[in-house]
N, C-alpha and C positions, 0 to 999 in steps of 0.2 A: 689756655686752660681747657677750652672746649676740645681742641685737637688732642690734647693729652688724655682727656677723659674718654674721648671716643676710642683712642688706641687702647686704653685700659679695658673698656667694655668688649672690644673685639678680642683681646687676649683671653678674657674670662669666657667668652662664648666659644673660643677655640678650644679651651680646656674641656668644656663640657662636650663639644663635638668629638674630641679625641676619645673621651670615655665611651661615647656611643659607638664610634667606628671601630674601636679596639685596634687602632693602628697609630703608632707613635708619630707617624708622618702626617696625620690628618690635620692637626692644629698647625703644624709648620707650613704645610702647603696652602692652607687657607689664608695665611698671612704672608704669601710669598713675596710681596713687594715690600715687606717691613722686616723680615727675619733673615738673618744670615744663615740660620740652620737650613733654610730652603736651598741655599746654594750648596751647602755641604751635602745635602741629601740628593739633589738632582744634578749636581756637578759631576757625578760619577759616570754619566753617560759617555760611553766611548773610551773609558780609561783602561779597562782591563784588556790584557792580552794584546797591547799595542806593539806593532812591529817597529823595531829600532831603526830600520833603514828608512822607513817612510814617515816617521813621526815628526821630524823637523828637518830643517835644512834649507838650502837655497831654493830649489824649485820642485822638490819631490813630495812635499807634505800634502797630505789629504786634508780636506776641509773638516774642521772639528777634530783634528788629530789629538791623540791622547796626551802626548808630551806638552803640546801647546796648551791644551785645556788645563792640565794639572798645574803648569807654570802660571798660567793666568789666574787660576783659582788661588794660588798661594800669594801672588803679588797684590791681589785686590781684596783681600779678606776684610780689611778695615773700611773699604769704601762702601758707600750706600748701595744696597743691592738693586739690581734692575729686574723688572717684571719679566716673566718668561715670554720670549718672542719679541722683546723690544728691539733687539738687533739680531738679524739673521743673515747668513751668507748663503749664496745660491751656487750650487755646483753647476758649472757651465755644461757639463756633459749630460745632465739630467733634463728631460723634456718638461714642458709645462704640465702641471698637474701631478708631477711625481715628487715634488718637494716635500720633505718630511720635517717636522719640528722635532729637534732632539735637544736634550739638556746638555749644555756645554759646561764650562767652568768659569768662575769669576764674573767680570762685568760684561763679557761678550760671549754669547752662545752661538756656535756655528750650526747651521741647519743645512743638511746635505740630502742627497738622494738616498734611495733604498740601498744602493751599492755602498755609499759612504758610511751608512749606518752599520751595514754588515761588517765592514772592515774595522769598526770601532771596538770590537770585542764582543763575541757572541755570548759568552757566559754572563757578563755583567748586564748586557741588554736584556737577556731573558729574565733575570731577576728583577730588573727595573720595570720591565713591562708587566710582570706579575703584580708588582707593587702599584703601578699606575692603574692597572685593571681593577685591583681591589679598592684603590682609593676612589676610582670613578664610581663604582657601585655604592660604596659607603657614603660618599659626598652626595650622591643623588638621593639616597634614602634620607639623609639628614636634611637636605634641602626640602624634601617633601614634608618633613615634620615641621620645619619652620614655616613653610608655606601654609600649612593647615592651621598653625597657631597665629598666623598673621604677622610674623616677623619677616617682612619681605626683604629687608636688606641682607639679613643673614641667609635667607633662603636663596637669594640671587647669588650671593658670594659662593655658597657651596655648589649650586648648580653650574655656575660659570667654571668653577674649578673641575667639576666632573667633566664638562665639555672639553676643557683644556687637556685633561688626561686622555680622553678618547682621541683627540687630535694628535697628541704626542705619540700615541701608539700607532694610529692608522693614517694620519695625514688628512689632507683636505679633499682629495679626489674621491668622491662617493662611489665612483665606478670600481675602485679597488677595495671598498668595504665588504666585509662579510655581512651576511644578513643580520646577525645578532648585533653587530656593531652599528649597522645602519639604523636599525630600529631603536637601539639605545640612544643614539645621537638625536634621532627624531623625537624621542620621548623627552630628552633634556631640553631640546628646543621648545617643545610645547610648554613645559613647565616654566621655562624662562619667560615665555610670552605671558603666561598667567601671572607671573610675578610683576611684570611691567604694567599689565593692565590693572591689577588690583592695588598696586602701590600708589597711594595718593601723593607721595612725595616726588614722584616722577612726573615732570611736566610734559616731556616729549614722549608720547606713546608710540611713536613710529618704530621704536626698537621692538616693541611687542609684535608689530606687524611683520618685521623682518624675521623674527624667530618663528612665527606661525607659517610664513611663506616657506621658509627653509625646511621646517618640519614636514609640511605638506609635499614639498618637492621631493624630499627623500622618500617619503612613503609611496608616492606615485611612481618612483623609479623602479619599484618592484610590483609586478602584477599581483592582484589580490589572490590569484590561484596559487602563487608561490609563497605567499605569506601566511602565517598562522591566522586563525579566526579573529583573535583579539586585535590584530593589526588593522583589519577592516573596520572594526569599531573605533579604533583610534583615529583612523583617517576620517571617518564621518564626524568624529568629535572635533577634530581640528577644522574641518570645513565649516561646521556649525559655528565655531568660535570666530572664524574669519567673516561669517555673515552676521555676527552679533552687532548690535548698534554701536557699541563702543569702538570696535575695531574697524567696521565699515565706515564709520564717521571719520576716522583718521585718514583713511585712504582718499576719501572725497575731499577732505579739507586740505590735505598736503600731498598731492600726487608727487611721487618720487621718480627721479631720473635713474633708470636702471643702467648700470654700466655694461659694456659689451665685453667685459673681460672674463666671461665665464662664471663659474660658481663662486669664486672667492669674493666677488664684489658684494655678496650678501652678508659677509662677515663684518663689513664696516658698519659700526653702530653709531647712533646719534644720542647725545645726551648722557653718556656714561663713559667717563675716561677709562675706568678700569676694564669695562667690557671691550673697549677699543683695543686695549693692550692685550687682553687675553685672546680676543678673536683675531688679532693680527697675526697669530702664529699660523704659518702656512704660506701659500703661494704669494698672496698679496703683500703680506708683511715681509716675506723674504725678498720679494722684488724691490720693495722700498729700501730695505737695508742694503741690498746689493747695489742699487743705484747710488745710495749715499756713500757707500764705501768706494765705489768707482770715482765719484766726484771728489772724495777726500784723499785719494792717494794712489788709486789704481793698483796695478797688479805687480808690484815688486816687493822687495824687502824680505825681512826675516820670516814673514808669514807664509811664504811658499806660494805656489802657482796660482793663478787666476783670480782669486777673490781674497781680499784682505779682511782679517778679523778686526772689527771696529770696537773701540772702547766705549764706555758709557757716554762721556761728554761728546766724543766725536760723532757717535751714532745719533744722539739727540739733536746735535746741531745740524747734521746732514739731513735728518728727517724734517726738521722744522724748515730748513731752506727749501727742500723739494716741495713739501706740502704748501709752503707759502707761495711759491712761484707758480706751480702748475696745477696743484690740487691732486688729491689722491685718485679720483676717477680718471683724470687724463693720464696720470702716471701709469695707472693700470693698463689703459689702452696702449700706451707706448710700449710697456713691457710685453704685452701680448703680441703686438706687431713685431717686436724684436725677436721674440721666441719663434714666431712663425717664419720669419725671414731666415733665421739661423737653421731652423729645422729643414726648410726647403733647400737651403744652400748645402747643408750636409748631405742630403739625398742626391743632389745634382753632382757634388764632388765624388760621392761614392759610386754613382752610376758611371761617371766618366772614367774613374780608375778601373772599375770592373770591365768596362767596355774595352779600355786600352790593353788590359792584361788578358782579355778573353775569358774572364771569370763569369760564372753564373750566380746570380743573386738569389736564386730560388731557395737556397738552403736557409736563408735568414727568415723567410716568411713561410716555411713549410707547414707551420701549424694552421695557417688559415688560407693562404693564397694558393697552395698546392702547386707552386711553380708556374703560375700563369703570368707571363712576362708583361702582358698588356695592362695589368693592374698597377696603379700608382700607389705610393705610400699611404695616401689618404683613404683610398678604398680598402687597402689592407687593414688599416686601423679600424675602419667601420666593422669589418668582420671580426676583428679582435675584440671589439666591445661585446659583441654577441657571445663570443667564446668566454669572455670574462663572466658574463651572467651564467653561462652554462657551467663553468667551473664552480660557481656558488650554488648550483642546483636550482637556479631560477629559470626553469625551463620555459614557462609561459612568457616570462619577461624577455628571454632570449628570442623566442619565436616572434613575439610582437615587434621587437626591434628589427628583426630580419624582414618581417612583412612590411615595415615602414620603408625599408630600402627599395621595395618594389615600386614605390611612388616616384622614384627618380627615373623619369622617362628616358632621359639622355643616356644614363648609365645602363639601363635595361636593354639598350640597343647593342651593347657590347656582349658578344657571345661568351667571353671568358667571365665577365661579371655575372651573367645569368647562371653559368655553370657553377661558379664558386658559391653563389647564393643558394642554389639548390643543394650543393654538397654540405653547406653549413646547416641547412634545414634538416638534412638527413642525419647529421651528427646530433642535432637537438632531438630528433625523433628517437634515435637509438638510445640516447642517454635517458630520455623520458621513459622508455620501456623498461630500462633497468631500474628506474625509480618508481615503477608501477603507476605512471601517469599516462594511462592509455589514451585519454582524450587529447592531451597535448601531443602525444606521439602521432596519433591519427591525423590531427590537424597539420602537423609538420610534414608528414608524408604526403598529405594531399597538396599542400603548397608546393613542395618539391616536384611532385608529379605534374602539377599544372604548368610549372615553369619549364620543366624538361620536355613535356609534350609539345609546348608551343615553340620550343627552340628547334630550328631547322638543322638537319644534319648536313653540314657542308663538307664532310669528309676531312676535317682538320685533325690536328694532333690529339684533340680531346674527344674525338668521335666515339672511341671505344668506352671512354669513361662516362660519357653521356648515356650511352646505351646501357651500361651496367647500372648506373644510378637510376635510370628510368625503370629498369626491372626491379631494382631494390625498392624504389618508391612505390611501385604498383603492389609488390608483395606486402610491403608495410601497410599500405592502405587497406588491403584485403584483411590482413591480420587484425589491424586496429578496429575496423568496422565490425568484424565478426565478434571480437572480444567485447566491444561496447554493446552490441546487440544482445549478446548473452547476458551481460551484466544488467541491462535494462529489463530483459525478460525475467530475470531473477527477482527484481523488485517491482514487477508489474508495470513498468514504464513502457507500455505497449506502443504509444505514439512515437517515442524516440527510437524504440527498437525497430519499428517499421521503416523509419527513415534510414537507419543503418543498414538494414537488409536490402533496401532498395538500392543503396549506393553500391553494395557488394555485387548485386545483380548487374548494375550498369558497368562496373569495372570488368567483370567476367565476360559480359556480352561484347564489350569493346574489344576484348582480346580474342573473340571468336570462339569461346568455350560455351557452347549452347547448353549441354546437359548440366554442368555445374552451375551455370547462370540460372537456369530454370529451377534447379533444386533450391537455390536461395529464394527465388521468386515464389515458389510454392509454400515456403515457410511463412510468408507474409499473411496469407489467409488465416492461418492458425491464430495469428495475433489479432486479426480483425474479429475472429469468432470469440476470442476472449473478451473483446469489447462489445460483444453482441451486435456487431455491425456485419450481418451476414450478406447484405447486398454488396458492400465493397469487397468482401471476400470472394463472392461469385464473379465480380468483374475482374479481379486480379487473376483468378483461375482461368477465366476466358482468355486473358492476355497470355498466360502461360501456354494454353493449348494452341493458340495461334503461333506463338514463337516456336513451339515444338514441331508444328507442321510446316514451318517456313523452310522452303527449299526441298520439300518432300512431295513428289507428284502424286503418289498413290500410297495408301496405308501399308501395302506390302513392302514398300521400299523404306519404311520407317527404320532408322538406325536402332540397334538393339538397346543402346544405353538410354534411349528416349522413351521406350515403351513402358518401363515401370513408372516413370514420371507421368506419362499420359494416363495410366491407370489410376494413379493417385489423384490426378486432376479431376477425372470423371467422378470418382467416388466422393471427393470433397465437395465438388460442385453439386452433386445430388443432395448431400447433407445440407448445404447452404440453402438450396432451393426449398427443401423440406422445412427448414427453420423459418424461412420467409413465407411459408404456406403456399408456395408455388408448386402444387402437387404434380401437375402434369409435366412441368419442366424437370422435376426431380425424377419422375418415372422414366422420362426419355433418356436421362443420364444413365440409369441402370440398364436400359435397353442397349445403349452403346457400350457400356462397361462389360456386361457379361460375355458377349462374343469375343471381345478383345482378350479378356482374362482366360476364357476357354482355349483360345488359340495359343496364348503365350504360356499358360501354366497348367491347363487341363481342368476338366470339370470336377475332378476329385480334390483339387487344391483348396487350401484354406481361404484364399482370396475369393475364389468363385463361390464357395458355399456361404461365406460371410456376406457377399453381395446379394446372394439369393435370399438370405434371411432378412436383410434390411429392405429388400424390395417387397417381400411379403408383409412386413410391418407397415410399409408405406401404403400397400393396397388395403390393409385394414383401416388405416386412417381415412383413405379415400372412400370407404364403404363397399369396396369390391371384395366381399368376404369369401365368395366361392373361389375366385382366382387366387386369393391370398392363401386359402386352405390347400389348394392343389400345389401352390408354389412351395410352401413351407413343408408340405408332406414329402416332397422330393428330398429335402435335406434330412428329415427325421429318419427316413428309410435308410439313407446312406449312413447316418450316424449310428443306427442300430447295428448295421453290418460292421462298421468300424469298431464299435464297442465289443462285439463278439470276437472279432479277429485279433484285436490288440488289447484285450482286457481292460476295457473302459477308457481307452485313450480317445480323446476328442479330436475332431477334424479342425474345429474352430476354437476360438478362445471361450473361456467359461462364460463371459458376458454375452457373447453372441449365442451360445447354446441356450442360456436362460431366456434370451429374447425370443428364440425360436419356440421354446415351450410356451411362453406367455402368448405369443402370436397364435399358436395353434389352439390354445385354450380359448382365446378371445374369439376366434373364428367359429369354433364349435358353439360357444354361448350365443353368438349372434345368429347362428343358423338353427338354434334350438336344440342342439345335441348336448344336453346337460350331462348325461352319463359319460360321454366322450370327454367333455371338459374336466369332469371329476377325475377321470383316469390320467389325463395329462398333468393335472396338478399333483396327483399322487406320485406320478413319475418324477416331477420336479422336486417334490419334497424328499423323495428318496435320494435324489442326486445331491441336493444341497446339504443333506445330513452327512454325506461322506466328505464334504469339503470344509476344511478349517477356515474360520473367519467369515463364514457365511450366515451368521446369526440374523442379520437384517433380512436377507432373502428368505431364510427359513421361517421367520416370524410372519413375513408378508404372505408366504405360501400357505401357512397354517390358517391365517386369518381368512384368506379367500376360500380355502377348502372348507373351513367351518361354515362360512356363509352359504356355500353350495349345499352342504349337508342340511342346514336349516331350511333352505329352499325346498329340499326334497322331503321335508317333514321328519328328518332323522335328527331330532333335537338333542337327544342325549349324546349322540356321536358328535354333533356340532358343538355342544357345550364343552366337551373335553378338548376338542381342537382349538376352540376360541380361548379357553383358559390357558392352554400352553402358549398360544400366540401372545396373549396379554402378559404373561410372566416373562417371556423372552423380550418383549418390547420394553418392559420396565427396566430390564438390565441394560439393554442397548441404548435406550433413549432417556432423556430427562422426563420427569413427570409431567411437564407442560407440553411435551411433543404431541403433535396432532395424531401420530400413529397410536400412542397410548390411549388417547381420548377415543379414537375410533374403535379399538378393541374393547375398551371398557363399555362402550355403548352396545356393541354386539353381544357381549356376555350378559349385560343387563336385559336386553330384549329377549334373549334366549331363555333366561331364568324366568322372565315374565310369562313367556309362552308355556313354559313347563309348569307354571303355577307356583314356583318358589318365590313368593312375593317378598319374603324377608331379605333374601340376597339381592333380588331385583331392586327393592327399595334402597338398600345400601349403595348399590352401584349408581342408581339414578341420583341419589343425593350427592354422590361424588361428582357426577357429570354436571349437575346444576351449580355446584360450588366452583368447579374449575372452568366453567364455560367461558368466562371472560379472561382467563389467564392462559389460554392455549396460544402457543406461538403460531403465527400465520393465520390462514383461513381455517375455519372449522371444517373438518372432514364430513361432518354430519350436520344437516340443516337444523338450526336451533328450534325451528318450528316442530320438526319431527320429534326432537327430544322432549320438548314441553308436552306435546300431545301424548307420547308414550307414557311419560311420567303421570300425566293426568289420569289416563286409563288405569294405571297401576294403583294410584291413590284411591280411585273409585272402587276398584275391586277389593281393596283392603279396608273399605268402609270409611276412608278419610275423605269425605265428600267436600269439605271446605278446601283442602289442599288440592283436590281435583279441580274444583272451580277456579282456583288461583292459577293453576298450571294451564288450563284451557284458555283463560283470559290472556295470559302472557303469550301463548302460542298464537291466538287470534290477532293480537296487537302486532306481533312481529310479522305475521303473514300479510296483513293489510298494508304494513309499511313497506315491505319488500315487493308487494304486488303479486303475491303467490295466489293466483286465481284457482289453482287446482286443489290446494289444501284448505282454503278458507271455508268452503261449504262443509267439509268434514268436521273442521274444528267447531264451527257454529252448531252443528248437530250434537257433537259431544258435550259442548257447553250447555246446550238446552237440556239434554238428558240429565246432566249433573244438577242443574238448577231445579229440574223437576223432582229429582230424588231428594234434594235439600228442602223442598216445599215452597220454593219461589216460583209459583205457578204462573204468575203474570209475566215475568221476564222470560220464562221458558216458552210460553205461548207466543210471545212476540218474535222470538227467534225462529220457531217453527213456521209461523206465518210468513216471515221474511224469506225463508228458504223456499216455501211453496210458491211464492210469487216470482221467483227467479225462473224466467222462461228457458234459460239455458240448461236447467236441471230437469226439465220435463222428461218423463219416461226413463229416468236414470235410476241407478241403485240408491243414490242419496235421496231422490224424490220419494221412493217407496218406503225407505227407512224413516223418513221424516213423517210421512202419513201414519205409519204404524206407531211411532213413539208419540205423536200428537194424540192419537186415539187413546193410548194408555193414560195420558194426562187428562183427557176429557172424562175417562171413567173415574179417575180419582176425584175429579171436580164434580161428579154426579151427572154428567152429560152422557149417559150410557147409550141411549138410542142413536144420537148422531155419531157416537164412536163406533157402534156396530155397523152403521151404514158405510163408514170409511173402511172398516176392516173387510166387509163383504166386497166392496168395490175393488180393493187391492187384491183380495184372494181370487176374484173372478177374472182379473186382467190376464191377457195372454202374453204379456211381455216377459221375456226371460230375465230381465233385470229385477223382477220381483221374486225370483226363485229363492234367493237367500232369505227373504223375510216371510215367505209364504208359510213355512212350517210354524213359525212363531205366531202368525196370525191365527191359524187353526187352533193352536194351543190356547191362545187368549179367548177365542170364541167358545171353545169347550169349557174354559173356566167360567165364563159368563153364563153359559147354559146351566152349569152346575149350580151357580149362585141363584138362578131363576127356577131351579128344581126340574129342569128339562134334561133328565139324565140320559135317555136314549139319544137325544140330539148331541149331547156333550160327547158321548162315546163315539158318535160318527165323526165329530170334529177331531177327536184324538186319533182316530184311525187315519184320517187325512193328514194329520200332522206327522204320523209315523211314515206315511208314504212320501211326504215331502222332505223328510230328513235325509241327510246324506249318509251313505253306508259307513263312513269312517268316523261319524260323529257319535261316538258311544255315549258321551255325557248327555248330549241332546236327547237321544232316544230314551236314556234312563230317566230323564226328567219327565218325558211324556208318560212313560209307564208308571211313574210315581203318581202323576195326576189321575191316571185311570184308577189306580187303587184308591185314591182319595175320593173319586166319584162314587165308587162302590161303597165306600164307608158312609158317604152322605146319603146314599139311596137306601141304606139299611142292609145291603148285601155284604155282611161282614165276613162270611166265609170266603167269598170271591176276593174280597179285599185282602184277607190274610194270605190267600194263595198268590195273589199278584205281588204283594210285598215280599213274601218269602222267596219267590222265584227271582225277583229283582236283586235281593240280597245275595243270593248264590252267584248271580252273574257279576255283581260288583266285587265280591270277594275274589272270584276267579280273575277278574281284570286287575284287581289290586296286586295280585301276586305276579302278574305278567309285566305290568308297566313299571317304570322307574321315574325318578325325578319328581318334578312339581305336579305332574298329572296325577300321581298317586295321592297327593293331598286333596285334589278335587274329588276323587273317588271316596276318600275317607269322609269328607264333608257331606257328600251325598248319602252315604250309608247312615250318617248320623241323622239326617232328615227322615230317612226311611224308618229308622228305629223310633223316632218320635211319632211317625204315623201309626206304627204298630202299637205304640202305647195308647193312642187314642182308640184304636180298634178294640184292644183288650179292656179298656176302660168302659166302652159301650157294652161289652159282653160281661161286665161286672167281674172280670178277672183282675182284681186290683193288684195282686202280687206280680203277675206278668207285666201289667201296665207299669208298675213301679220299676221293675227291672229294665224294661226297654227305655223308660224315661231317663234312667241313669246313663244308659248307653248313648242316648241321643244328646247328652249335654255336650255342646261344641262351643269353642271359644269364639268362633266367627263363621257364621253361615251366610253373611250378607252378600258376598259376591256371587254365590251360587244362585240365590234368589234373584239378585239384580240382573244377572246375565240371562236368567230365564224370562225376565220381563222386558228389559231394555235392549234395544238394538243399537250397538255402537258402530260408527263408521270407521273403516280402515283397521288393519291389523298392526300389531307392534313391529312386525318385520317387513312391512311394505316398503 
C-alpha cells in the first residue's frame, strides 16, 4: 500500500513538473527507473544513420551499435526498466577519463568513447543533446522550486536528473567541460548538497559533503579571473557552507577514505540508492560494468568485439559479485592501474614500431610537443591539459597550470621540456592578447621570458627556436607592460603604472637600448608628480641623468639621441625642486639647462625662452626681483620682435607667455614701479581678449588691474574694471567660488570709497551672507570684511550694526592672533560706542590702547588720543581734553600728521564755543595748512566752520561771503567729479545752505532764510558730520 501510494504521488508530481518545464519528456525522465517511456525516449541514442556494415556481426560491431540497440530495445520492452548507467560497456580504445554515458536501448545501455558516440548517428545525437540540455535546465529550475518549498525529495530527484543530463552530454572528465557546463554542474552539486543538509529524513549527511566538495573542486579548476563575477560569489558561498557547523561536523565525525582513482570516486554516494545509480554513469560505473561483463562471458559471441553488452540480471549479478568481494574503491584502483598499464604498453608498442620502421612520431603531438622527441607521453599530456584550458578561453587557468609545472625540478632540467613550456606560455600570451586580457598576456610573456633567458644555448636543434621565442617574449613583455601602464594611468592607478614603467625600463636597459630605456624612466617622475611625491620624482630623474651620462666621458661626446632626454631631465628636476621648496637646487638646474639648450637649439628657440621665463618666476619666488626683472625682460623684448615680424605669433606657448607677463608685473610691483606694472597688465589684458577660451585669465587680469587703479586713486576707472571682472567671474565660476567672493569685496570697497553707500551696503550684505559658504579658503581676511562693513554702517548712520560688525571683527582677530589689525578694530569699536552714547565702554577701550607700549608714537596712538579728547568734551571734561589736543598738535612726530588738521579744527570749534573768535580763526588757518592738497572735502569742511565762526561773532557779511564762495567751489567740483564722491559734495552743499539760512535769519531776511532752509533739507548728513569729528583707523582698501 505504502509503496503504491508513493508511486502514485511521484507520478502526480511528475505531471506538475512536466507542466512547468513545458517538455513532455520531463515527467518521463524524472521517473526513469519506473517508466518504460524513458527507454523509448532515451533508447534512441546512436540509432540514426547506422552503418549496415558495422552495426552487427561477428567481430566488427561497435559498442552501443544501432542495430543491437534497436533489437535489444524491442526484445526487452516488457521487462522491468533499468536506471540509466546501471550497466555500461567500456571501449577499450578510449583512455581513462574519456568514457561517455550514452543512452542505449532495452535493458543494457552501451557506453563508449567520444568516437563511438560520433559513429552512432550525428543527426539523432544533436537532437537528443538539445533535449538533454533543455531537460537539464528545466529540471534544475524545478528542483530549486521544490527546494524553496521544502519538498526535498522531489527537489533531489529533479536535481539528480539535471546532473544526469549534464553527464550524458559532457561525460565525467571536467577537463573536457566547457565553462558554462562546468559551472552548471557545480551549481547542481551545490543545490544537491543543500538538499541533503536540509532534508531531515536523510540520516547520512556525508552525501552533502561529497556534493559540496565536488562543487568546490569544479569551481577551483577555473581561475577566478577567467570566470564571471557571480562564480566568485558562488565559490565563496560553497566554502562558507563547508565551514558551516552542520557540514564540518560531518567531516570530523566520519572522516572518509578518498580513493586514488581520480575524479570519479567522488560520484560514489552513501545512503541513497538512487543517487548511486545516477552518479554511477561515467568512468567508475563503466569500469564496474566492464569488469562484470568480462567476468560473465568475456569477449566473444554475437555482441562483437571486445566488450559484451550485459542484460539486466547478468549486470546486477556481476556488480553484486564484484562489490561484495573487493568493494567499489578497490575495484576503482584496480581499473585505474589496468588503464595505466594498457596506456603505457600502447605507447611502448607504438614507439617500437615507429623505431623499427624509421617513422617520426612528432606528427601525432605537433599541437603541443612541437616534435621534441625527448618528451614522453605523460609530459605531452600535461601540456595538452593547458591547451584544453586555452581552447576554452581560460587563459589565467592555463597559465597557472603551466606555472605549476615549473615546480617539477627534475623535468625543468630537460632542455626540451623548458622550451616547450615557454612555447606554451607564449601561446597563452598571444591568445590572451586576442581576448584583450593584457594582464594575463603580460604575465605569460614574463614567465616565458624568464624561462628562456635562464635556458643556456647549447647550439642544439632547438637553438633558433629558443632565440626567436626569446625575442617574441621580450617584445610581448614590452608591449604588455606599456599597455598596462597606459591603462592604469587612464584610471589614475599611478602606483601600478610606476611598476609597469619600471619594468619596461629594465627590459630595454637589459637589451642595451639606452635612449628608449631612459625615455620610459623619465615618464615615471610625471606619475610621482601626480601623486604630489616630488622628492621621489627628483630621485628618479637623477637616476636617469646618471644613466644618460654612463659611458660618456665629456658632454661634447654625448650622443644626439640622449640630449633631448637630458634637457627634459634638467627641466623636470628644476620643477620638482621648486615644488619641494629647494629654491637653490632648482636654480642650479636652470643654470645647467640654459647653456645646453642654447647649444642644442639656439637662444631663439621655444625651449630656451620657456626655461628663461620659468627661471625668472623662480627668482621672484626667491625674492631676487631685480635679477628676475632683467631675466624676463630679455624674453619680452624678443617676443615683441617676434610679434612684429610674424603678426602676433608667439615664441613660447600661451601659458608661458602669460607667466612672463605676470612675472614682469610682479617684479615691477615689488620694485615700486606701479605705472610699469599697470602697463604690463594692460598688455596682458589686450592679449587675452584676442584668445578664445581665456575668460578666466581675462577676469583675473581685470581684477588685478582694477585694484591697481584703485591704489592710484583712480576709483571710477577701477570700479568699471572690477565690475567687468565680477560679471565675468560669475559666468565662469559658481557663486561660491573664492574668485567671485574676491571680486565682490573689491567692488564693495570701491563703492564705499566713492561714497556710493547704497551699492556698497548691498555688496557687503552679500559678502557677510556668503562668507561661510565659500569653497576653500577665503581670499580676503574676514576681519577686513567685518571692519570695512562696520565703517560703512557707521557712515550710513547705522551705529548698532557698526558696533556689531566691529565686535565680530575684534573677536576673529583675537582668535587668529592678528596683532596688526586688533588695535585698529578696537579704536573703531570705541568710536562707534562713543557715537552710540556708551561712554564708559568707549573710554575703557581708549585707555587700553593708550596703555599698550607697542603703540607709543604710532598713528593709532595719536588717533586714540584725539578720539578720547572728543569723548571727554562730550562728557564735559573740556580742559583735560584741550590739554591732550594741544599736546598732540605740538608733537613733532610725523605719525601725528594725519590727525593734526582735525585737532586744529576741533580746537577752533572749542574756541568759538568759548567766544574766542580770533583764536578760533587762527586754529582754522592752521587746520587749512595741515590739510592735504587733494583732500577737497576736508578743506571745504574747514571753510564751512570759518563761516560759522563769522556768523557766531556777528560778522554776517563776511559769513555770507565765505559761504557763497564755498558754494561756488562745491558746485564746480560737483560737475567735475563722478560716482560716490559726488554724493559727499551734495551733502556738504546742503549743510552750507543750512548755514546760509541761519545767517539770513539773523539778518531778519526770513524769505531767504526759508528758501535756503528748504534747499538744506537732506535725508542723511550724519556721516559728513561724523567724519569731521571722529578719526577712524585704516582705510577700506588697505
